[in-house]
C-alpha positions as YAML, in Angstrom:
chain: A
units: angstrom
residues:
- id: 1
  name: MET
  ca: [-2.53, -0.44, -53.94]
- id: 2
  name: ARG
  ca: [-0.43, -4.26, -52.52]
- id: 3
  name: ARG
  ca: [-3.66, -5.93, -50.71]
- id: 4
  name: LEU
  ca: [-5.80, -5.28, -53.97]
- id: 5
  name: ASP
  ca: [-1.92, -6.60, -56.58]
- id: 6
  name: GLU
  ca: [-2.68, -9.57, -54.37]
- id: 7
  name: ALA
  ca: [-5.69, -10.12, -54.51]
- id: 8
  name: LEU
  ca: [-5.77, -10.24, -58.89]
- id: 9
  name: ALA
  ca: [-2.68, -12.23, -58.01]
- id: 10
  name: HIS
  ca: [-4.21, -14.82, -56.17]
- id: 11
  name: ARG
  ca: [-6.68, -15.06, -59.11]
- id: 12
  name: ARG
  ca: [-7.22, -15.75, -62.85]
- id: 13
  name: PRO
  ca: [-5.94, -13.62, -65.69]
- id: 14
  name: TRP
  ca: [-8.98, -13.56, -67.33]
- id: 15
  name: PRO
  ca: [-11.28, -11.90, -64.85]
- id: 16
  name: ALA
  ca: [-9.46, -8.73, -64.42]
- id: 17
  name: GLY
  ca: [-9.63, -9.26, -68.21]
- id: 18
  name: CYS
  ca: [-12.96, -8.64, -68.90]
- id: 19
  name: GLU
  ca: [-12.73, -5.41, -66.54]
- id: 20
  name: PHE
  ca: [-10.30, -4.29, -68.72]
- id: 21
  name: LEU
  ca: [-12.06, -4.50, -71.77]
- id: 22
  name: LEU
  ca: [-15.44, -3.71, -70.45]
- id: 23
  name: GLY
  ca: [-13.19, -0.66, -69.65]
- id: 24
  name: ALA
  ca: [-11.95, -0.25, -72.65]
- id: 25
  name: LEU
  ca: [-15.60, -0.08, -75.01]
- id: 26
  name: ILE
  ca: [-16.25, 2.34, -72.50]
- id: 27
  name: VAL
  ca: [-13.98, 4.70, -73.06]
- id: 28
  name: LEU
  ca: [-14.12, 3.75, -77.63]
- id: 29
  name: GLY
  ca: [-18.13, 3.53, -76.55]
- id: 30
  name: HIS
  ca: [-18.30, 7.24, -75.85]
- id: 31
  name: ASN
  ca: [-15.77, 8.96, -76.96]
- id: 32
  name: VAL
  ca: [-15.23, 7.52, -80.29]
- id: 33
  name: PHE
  ca: [-18.66, 6.19, -81.39]
- id: 34
  name: ARG
  ca: [-20.96, 8.52, -78.78]
- id: 35
  name: LEU
  ca: [-23.27, 5.52, -77.74]
- id: 36
  name: VAL
  ca: [-22.60, 6.08, -73.82]
- id: 37
  name: PRO
  ca: [-22.67, 8.72, -71.72]
- id: 38
  name: ASN
  ca: [-18.66, 10.51, -69.72]
- id: 39
  name: GLU
  ca: [-16.39, 6.77, -69.65]
- id: 40
  name: VAL
  ca: [-14.73, 9.03, -66.03]
- id: 41
  name: PRO
  ca: [-18.01, 8.23, -63.62]
- id: 42
  name: ILE
  ca: [-18.23, 5.25, -64.86]
- id: 43
  name: LEU
  ca: [-14.89, 4.21, -64.67]
- id: 44
  name: VAL
  ca: [-15.28, 5.46, -61.24]
- id: 45
  name: VAL
  ca: [-18.59, 3.92, -60.27]
- id: 46
  name: LEU
  ca: [-16.83, 0.57, -61.57]
- id: 47
  name: GLY
  ca: [-13.03, 0.44, -59.67]
- id: 48
  name: LEU
  ca: [-14.84, 0.92, -56.59]
- id: 49
  name: LEU
  ca: [-17.25, -2.09, -57.28]
- id: 50
  name: SER
  ca: [-15.13, -3.76, -58.71]
- id: 51
  name: ASN
  ca: [-12.70, -3.07, -55.73]
- id: 52
  name: ARG
  ca: [-15.04, -3.51, -53.35]
- id: 53
  name: LEU
  ca: [-15.05, -6.99, -54.65]
- id: 54
  name: TRP
  ca: [-11.78, -7.93, -55.14]
- id: 55
  name: THR
  ca: [-10.65, -6.95, -51.43]
- id: 56
  name: GLY
  ca: [-13.51, -6.77, -49.46]
- id: 57
  name: SER
  ca: [-13.40, -2.78, -48.66]
- id: 58
  name: TRP
  ca: [-14.58, 0.15, -50.39]
- id: 59
  name: ARG
  ca: [-10.83, 1.92, -49.44]
- id: 60
  name: ILE
  ca: [-9.72, 3.10, -52.84]
- id: 61
  name: ALA
  ca: [-6.60, 1.32, -53.54]
- id: 62
  name: GLY
  ca: [-3.68, 3.18, -54.35]
- id: 63
  name: PHE
  ca: [-4.44, 6.90, -52.15]
- id: 64
  name: GLU
  ca: [-2.63, 4.82, -49.27]
- id: 65
  name: ARG
  ca: [-0.18, 7.20, -47.72]
- id: 66
  name: PRO
  ca: [2.90, 7.41, -49.03]
- id: 67
  name: SER
  ca: [6.03, 6.72, -47.46]
- id: 68
  name: SER
  ca: [7.56, 10.44, -48.99]
- id: 69
  name: TRP
  ca: [5.60, 12.85, -49.41]
- id: 70
  name: LYS
  ca: [8.25, 14.89, -50.96]
- id: 71
  name: ARG
  ca: [9.59, 12.31, -53.11]
- id: 72
  name: VAL
  ca: [5.87, 11.91, -54.40]
- id: 73
  name: LEU
  ca: [5.40, 15.42, -54.89]
- id: 74
  name: LEU
  ca: [8.46, 15.31, -56.49]
- id: 75
  name: ILE
  ca: [7.99, 12.40, -59.14]
- id: 76
  name: ALA
  ca: [4.73, 14.95, -59.38]
- id: 77
  name: LEU
  ca: [5.99, 17.92, -60.56]
- id: 78
  name: ILE
  ca: [8.55, 16.06, -62.43]
- id: 79
  name: ALA
  ca: [5.87, 14.43, -64.71]
- id: 80
  name: ALA
  ca: [3.42, 17.41, -64.76]
- id: 81
  name: ALA
  ca: [7.22, 19.34, -66.15]
- id: 82
  name: LEU
  ca: [8.17, 17.43, -68.59]
- id: 83
  name: ARG
  ca: [4.80, 16.34, -70.02]
- id: 84
  name: ILE
  ca: [4.11, 20.24, -70.64]
- id: 85
  name: ALA
  ca: [7.87, 20.53, -72.73]
- id: 86
  name: VAL
  ca: [7.37, 17.68, -74.29]
- id: 87
  name: GLY
  ca: [4.03, 19.54, -75.38]
- id: 88
  name: VAL
  ca: [5.02, 22.26, -76.06]
- id: 89
  name: LEU
  ca: [8.54, 21.61, -78.15]
- id: 90
  name: VAL
  ca: [8.17, 18.25, -80.28]
- id: 91
  name: ILE
  ca: [4.25, 17.19, -79.98]
- id: 92
  name: GLU
  ca: [2.83, 20.33, -81.27]
- id: 93
  name: PRO
  ca: [5.82, 21.42, -83.82]
- id: 94
  name: ILE
  ca: [5.76, 17.82, -85.05]
- id: 95
  name: THR
  ca: [1.38, 17.24, -85.47]
- id: 96
  name: SER
  ca: [1.15, 20.92, -87.01]
- id: 97
  name: ARG
  ca: [3.76, 20.24, -89.87]
- id: 98
  name: PHE
  ca: [0.27, 17.08, -90.75]
- id: 99
  name: TRP
  ca: [-2.62, 17.60, -88.41]
- id: 100
  name: PRO
  ca: [-4.75, 21.21, -87.66]
- id: 101
  name: PRO
  ca: [-4.37, 22.50, -84.44]
- id: 102
  name: GLN
  ca: [-6.23, 20.67, -81.35]
- id: 103
  name: VAL
  ca: [-9.80, 21.53, -80.88]
- id: 104
  name: LEU
  ca: [-9.67, 23.12, -77.48]
- id: 105
  name: PRO
  ca: [-12.30, 21.63, -75.05]
- id: 106
  name: SER
  ca: [-15.53, 23.11, -74.51]
- id: 107
  name: GLY
  ca: [-16.03, 26.25, -73.07]
- id: 108
  name: ALA
  ca: [-12.47, 27.00, -72.76]
- id: 109
  name: SER
  ca: [-12.70, 30.61, -74.63]
- id: 110
  name: ASP
  ca: [-14.45, 32.02, -71.73]
- id: 111
  name: ILE
  ca: [-12.51, 31.06, -69.10]
- id: 112
  name: THR
  ca: [-9.76, 34.44, -70.90]
- id: 113
  name: GLY
  ca: [-10.39, 37.19, -68.71]
- id: 114
  name: SER
  ca: [-13.31, 35.80, -66.74]
- id: 115
  name: LEU
  ca: [-11.87, 35.07, -63.66]
- id: 116
  name: PRO
  ca: [-15.58, 33.39, -61.99]
- id: 117
  name: ASN
  ca: [-14.89, 31.05, -65.50]
- id: 118
  name: ALA
  ca: [-11.23, 29.95, -64.69]
- id: 119
  name: MET
  ca: [-12.18, 29.33, -60.94]
- id: 120
  name: LEU
  ca: [-15.09, 27.03, -62.17]
- id: 121
  name: ALA
  ca: [-12.65, 25.63, -64.14]
- id: 122
  name: LEU
  ca: [-10.11, 24.74, -61.72]
- id: 123
  name: ALA
  ca: [-12.38, 23.44, -59.86]
- id: 124
  name: ILE
  ca: [-13.45, 21.14, -62.36]
- id: 125
  name: VAL
  ca: [-9.58, 19.94, -63.84]
- id: 126
  name: TRP
  ca: [-8.00, 19.29, -60.11]
- id: 127
  name: THR
  ca: [-12.19, 17.07, -59.00]
- id: 128
  name: PHE
  ca: [-13.16, 15.66, -62.58]
- id: 129
  name: ALA
  ca: [-9.88, 15.23, -64.35]
- id: 130
  name: ALA
  ca: [-7.15, 15.13, -61.65]
- id: 131
  name: PHE
  ca: [-8.85, 12.27, -59.32]
- id: 132
  name: GLY
  ca: [-11.80, 10.75, -62.09]
- id: 133
  name: GLU
  ca: [-9.10, 10.33, -64.84]
- id: 134
  name: GLU
  ca: [-6.79, 9.36, -62.72]
- id: 135
  name: PHE
  ca: [-8.78, 6.94, -60.60]
- id: 136
  name: GLY
  ca: [-10.54, 5.55, -63.91]
- id: 137
  name: TYR
  ca: [-7.89, 4.79, -65.69]
- id: 138
  name: ARG
  ca: [-4.73, 4.54, -64.19]
- id: 139
  name: GLY
  ca: [-6.15, 3.42, -60.69]
- id: 140
  name: TYR
  ca: [-8.47, 0.18, -62.20]
- id: 141
  name: LEU
  ca: [-7.93, 0.03, -65.71]
- id: 142
  name: THR
  ca: [-3.56, -0.09, -65.64]
- id: 143
  name: SER
  ca: [-4.36, -2.65, -62.48]
- id: 144
  name: ARG
  ca: [-6.86, -4.61, -63.98]
- id: 145
  name: ALA
  ca: [-4.81, -4.76, -67.46]
- id: 146
  name: ALA
  ca: [-1.92, -5.58, -65.16]
- id: 147
  name: ALA
  ca: [-3.61, -8.13, -63.51]
- id: 148
  name: ILE
  ca: [-3.76, -10.37, -66.46]
- id: 149
  name: GLY
  ca: [0.38, -10.70, -66.63]
- id: 150
  name: ARG
  ca: [0.02, -11.42, -63.18]
- id: 151
  name: GLY
  ca: [0.67, -7.65, -62.11]
- id: 152
  name: SER
  ca: [4.66, -7.97, -62.77]
- id: 153
  name: THR
  ca: [6.74, -5.59, -63.31]
- id: 154
  name: CYS
  ca: [6.86, -5.92, -67.23]
- id: 155
  name: ALA
  ca: [3.23, -6.37, -67.02]
- id: 156
  name: TYR
  ca: [2.61, -3.02, -65.61]
- id: 157
  name: TRP
  ca: [4.82, -0.83, -68.38]
- id: 158
  name: LEU
  ca: [3.15, -3.07, -70.60]
- id: 159
  name: ALA
  ca: [-0.46, -1.88, -69.23]
- id: 160
  name: VAL
  ca: [0.83, 1.47, -68.99]
- id: 161
  name: ILE
  ca: [1.08, 1.73, -72.38]
- id: 162
  name: ALA
  ca: [-2.24, 0.26, -73.12]
- id: 163
  name: VAL
  ca: [-4.27, 2.31, -70.92]
- id: 164
  name: SER
  ca: [-2.22, 5.34, -72.34]
- id: 165
  name: ILE
  ca: [-3.85, 4.81, -76.11]
- id: 166
  name: LEU
  ca: [-7.54, 4.28, -74.15]
- id: 167
  name: PHE
  ca: [-6.32, 8.02, -72.65]
- id: 168
  name: GLY
  ca: [-5.34, 9.76, -75.99]
- id: 169
  name: TYR
  ca: [-8.43, 8.50, -77.85]
- id: 170
  name: GLY
  ca: [-10.51, 9.78, -74.58]
- id: 171
  name: HIS
  ca: [-9.90, 12.81, -75.92]
- id: 172
  name: TYR
  ca: [-10.42, 12.17, -79.44]
- id: 173
  name: PHE
  ca: [-12.78, 15.24, -79.16]
- id: 174
  name: LYS
  ca: [-9.13, 16.82, -79.63]
- id: 175
  name: GLY
  ca: [-8.40, 15.25, -82.57]
- id: 176
  name: PRO
  ca: [-5.81, 13.47, -84.34]
- id: 177
  name: ALA
  ca: [-2.73, 15.87, -82.80]
- id: 178
  name: GLY
  ca: [-4.74, 16.21, -79.29]
- id: 179
  name: VAL
  ca: [-5.22, 11.76, -79.41]
- id: 180
  name: LEU
  ca: [-1.54, 11.42, -79.96]
- id: 181
  name: ASP
  ca: [-0.84, 14.55, -77.23]
- id: 182
  name: SER
  ca: [-2.97, 12.58, -74.41]
- id: 183
  name: GLY
  ca: [-1.85, 9.46, -75.53]
- id: 184
  name: VAL
  ca: [1.88, 10.65, -74.23]
- id: 185
  name: ALA
  ca: [-0.02, 12.78, -71.04]
- id: 186
  name: GLY
  ca: [-1.11, 9.46, -70.37]
- id: 187
  name: PHE
  ca: [2.37, 7.74, -70.57]
- id: 188
  name: ILE
  ca: [4.25, 10.56, -68.52]
- id: 189
  name: LEU
  ca: [1.24, 10.53, -66.20]
- id: 190
  name: GLY
  ca: [1.00, 6.45, -65.84]
- id: 191
  name: ALA
  ca: [5.35, 6.32, -64.91]
- id: 192
  name: ALA
  ca: [4.74, 8.74, -62.66]
- id: 193
  name: PHE
  ca: [2.12, 5.91, -60.83]
- id: 194
  name: ILE
  ca: [4.72, 3.27, -61.38]
- id: 195
  name: LEU
  ca: [7.82, 5.13, -60.33]
- id: 196
  name: SER
  ca: [6.23, 6.27, -56.96]
- id: 197
  name: GLY
  ca: [5.04, 3.09, -56.08]
- id: 198
  name: ARG
  ca: [1.67, 2.70, -57.64]
- id: 199
  name: ASN
  ca: [0.44, 5.66, -55.04]
- id: 200
  name: LEU
  ca: [-2.10, 7.07, -57.22]
- id: 201
  name: TRP
  ca: [-1.39, 10.95, -55.36]
- id: 202
  name: ALA
  ca: [2.14, 11.10, -57.83]
- id: 203
  name: PRO
  ca: [-0.02, 11.27, -60.90]
- id: 204
  name: VAL
  ca: [-3.14, 12.78, -59.41]
- id: 205
  name: LEU
  ca: [-0.85, 15.43, -57.77]
- id: 206
  name: ALA
  ca: [0.31, 16.13, -61.68]
- id: 207
  name: HIS
  ca: [-2.17, 16.00, -63.81]
- id: 208
  name: GLY
  ca: [-3.91, 18.12, -61.60]
- id: 209
  name: VAL
  ca: [-0.60, 20.57, -62.14]
- id: 210
  name: ILE
  ca: [-1.01, 20.58, -65.58]
- id: 211
  name: ASP
  ca: [-4.80, 21.67, -65.74]
- id: 212
  name: THR
  ca: [-3.86, 24.09, -63.29]
- id: 213
  name: VAL
  ca: [-1.40, 25.52, -65.84]
- id: 214
  name: ALA
  ca: [-3.55, 25.00, -68.92]
- id: 215
  name: VAL
  ca: [-6.45, 27.81, -66.67]
- id: 216
  name: VAL
  ca: [-3.99, 30.17, -66.04]
- id: 217
  name: ALA
  ca: [-2.59, 29.82, -69.46]
- id: 218
  name: GLN
  ca: [-6.29, 30.34, -71.56]
- id: 219
  name: PHE
  ca: [-6.99, 32.75, -68.61]
- id: 220
  name: LEU
  ca: [-3.76, 34.94, -69.56]
- id: 221
  name: GLY
  ca: [-4.77, 34.62, -73.17]
- id: 222
  name: TRP
  ca: [-1.50, 33.27, -74.04]
- id: 223
  name: ASN
  ca: [-3.27, 30.30, -76.28]
- id: 224
  name: SER
  ca: [-4.97, 32.76, -78.67]
...
């Protein structure tokens, strides 16, 4: 990630800004307007190509070996616990006063009591969601948004907020309560990314744990 940050810092901010704008349009174009295919594979491909353009390497920035796996794991577990607690204890009680309940993802009901479907769901959330979404949103869009502000600490935190809003709209199908809930989740995952030294393993692990808890809860029928 450091090599990519240095490459972005030595260029004018407008190319990175254009990339961020394109990514934002893709997110909204799929989730809100249904004009383009799912944004996650597109963002992953764009991120890989962009990384190659900026650094001359296909190596995925942010997936470097952390200096301390214990620290990364601790940040991930705290982020996961915080996201679940805030969702259950704060977001759901407040949004239930104004909006309908969040819409569950398609096929979620098929997980209940079905071990094969639950295992398939776990495979999807750890690949498509944990790795795909975190690379696309935190690894790619956040770094490009931060590059508009020359990669300063303030720019990264503002980027986390901007990408969190996009992440919320990336779950537009859940309804207004789900958009808010996912936006808060995006901020927590973005904070884990920043606090881990912009290492993607922290939000990936946190995201995986969060969705694993959701799959287990659905399998046991706790969401009914």
